[in-house]
C-alpha positions as a printed NumPy array, in Angstrom:
array([[-24.873, -19.954,   0.361],
       [-24.252, -17.124,  -2.076],
       [-20.76 , -15.872,  -2.736],
       [-19.918, -12.357,  -3.686],
       [-17.571, -11.546,  -6.578],
       [-16.36 ,  -8.438,  -4.801],
       [-12.679,  -8.066,  -3.928],
       [-10.757,  -5.97 ,  -1.389],
       [ -7.496,  -4.272,  -2.21 ],
       [ -5.17 ,  -2.897,   0.476],
       [ -1.794,  -1.191,   0.744],
       [  0.241,  -1.81 ,   3.767],
       [  3.695,  -1.306,   5.077],
       [  5.823,  -4.05 ,   6.704],
       [  9.4  ,  -3.816,   7.996],
       [ 11.683,  -5.534,  10.501],
       [ 10.477,  -2.939,  13.069],
       [  6.793,  -3.898,  12.671],
       [  3.667,  -3.191,  10.548],
       [  1.631,  -0.128,  10.132],
       [ -2.051,   0.568,   9.305],
       [ -3.672,  -0.762,   6.09 ],
       [ -4.813,   1.62 ,   3.454],
       [ -8.071,   0.387,   1.826],
       [ -8.235,   1.131,  -1.97 ],
       [-11.576,   1.956,  -3.61 ],
       [-12.168,   1.402,  -7.276],
       [ -9.436,   0.78 ,  -9.863],
       [ -5.864,   1.182,  -8.865],
       [ -3.97 ,   2.973, -11.603],
       [ -0.529,   4.452, -11.489],
       [ -1.703,   7.838, -10.306],
       [ -3.684,   6.384,  -7.466],
       [ -0.797,   4.136,  -6.507],
       [  1.727,   7.084,  -6.487],
       [ -0.819,   9.099,  -4.335],
       [ -1.004,   6.172,  -1.804],
       [  2.809,   6.138,  -1.61 ],
       [  3.023,   9.972,  -1.27 ],
       [  0.38 ,  10.03 ,   1.5  ],
       [  1.507,   6.92 ,   3.417],
       [  5.047,   5.731,   2.94 ],
       [  6.946,   8.332,   4.975],
       [  4.125,   8.44 ,   7.575],
       [  4.388,   4.636,   7.975],
       [  8.136,   4.721,   8.347],
       [  7.827,   7.377,  11.02 ],
       [  5.12 ,   5.365,  12.902],
       [  7.539,   2.41 ,  13.001],
       [ 10.386,   4.615,  14.133],
       [ 12.481,   4.129,  10.98 ],
       [ 14.847,   7.045,  10.864],
       [ 17.201,   8.175,   8.086],
       [ 17.273,   6.367,   4.786],
       [ 15.541,   3.144,   3.951],
       [ 14.782,   0.988,   0.992],
       [ 11.437,   0.585,  -0.53 ],
       [ 10.492,  -2.669,  -2.115],
       [  7.216,  -3.306,  -3.807],
       [  5.567,  -6.774,  -4.476],
       [  2.42 ,  -8.116,  -5.976],
       [  1.515,  -5.072,  -8.121],
       [  0.881,  -6.918, -11.431],
       [ -2.81 ,  -5.951, -11.237],
       [ -2.293,  -2.158, -11.437],
       [ -4.07 ,  -0.653, -14.442],
       [ -1.323,   1.09 , -16.357],
       [ -3.509,   3.364, -18.375]])
């Protein structure tokens, strides 16, 4: 059996109201790509889960982001 050294990186939104779609990330995740993912998906995910008004955003497991 041959094992691949490829990896898969995703962004997802989880709340007490549920979960939303995963965003599959191609290539290297740098700060600009991460901010773009948040800009394009965070509010949309909150709306999809019927989260209205203000909410708190917490991030976890981001130590692998290329900070260049």
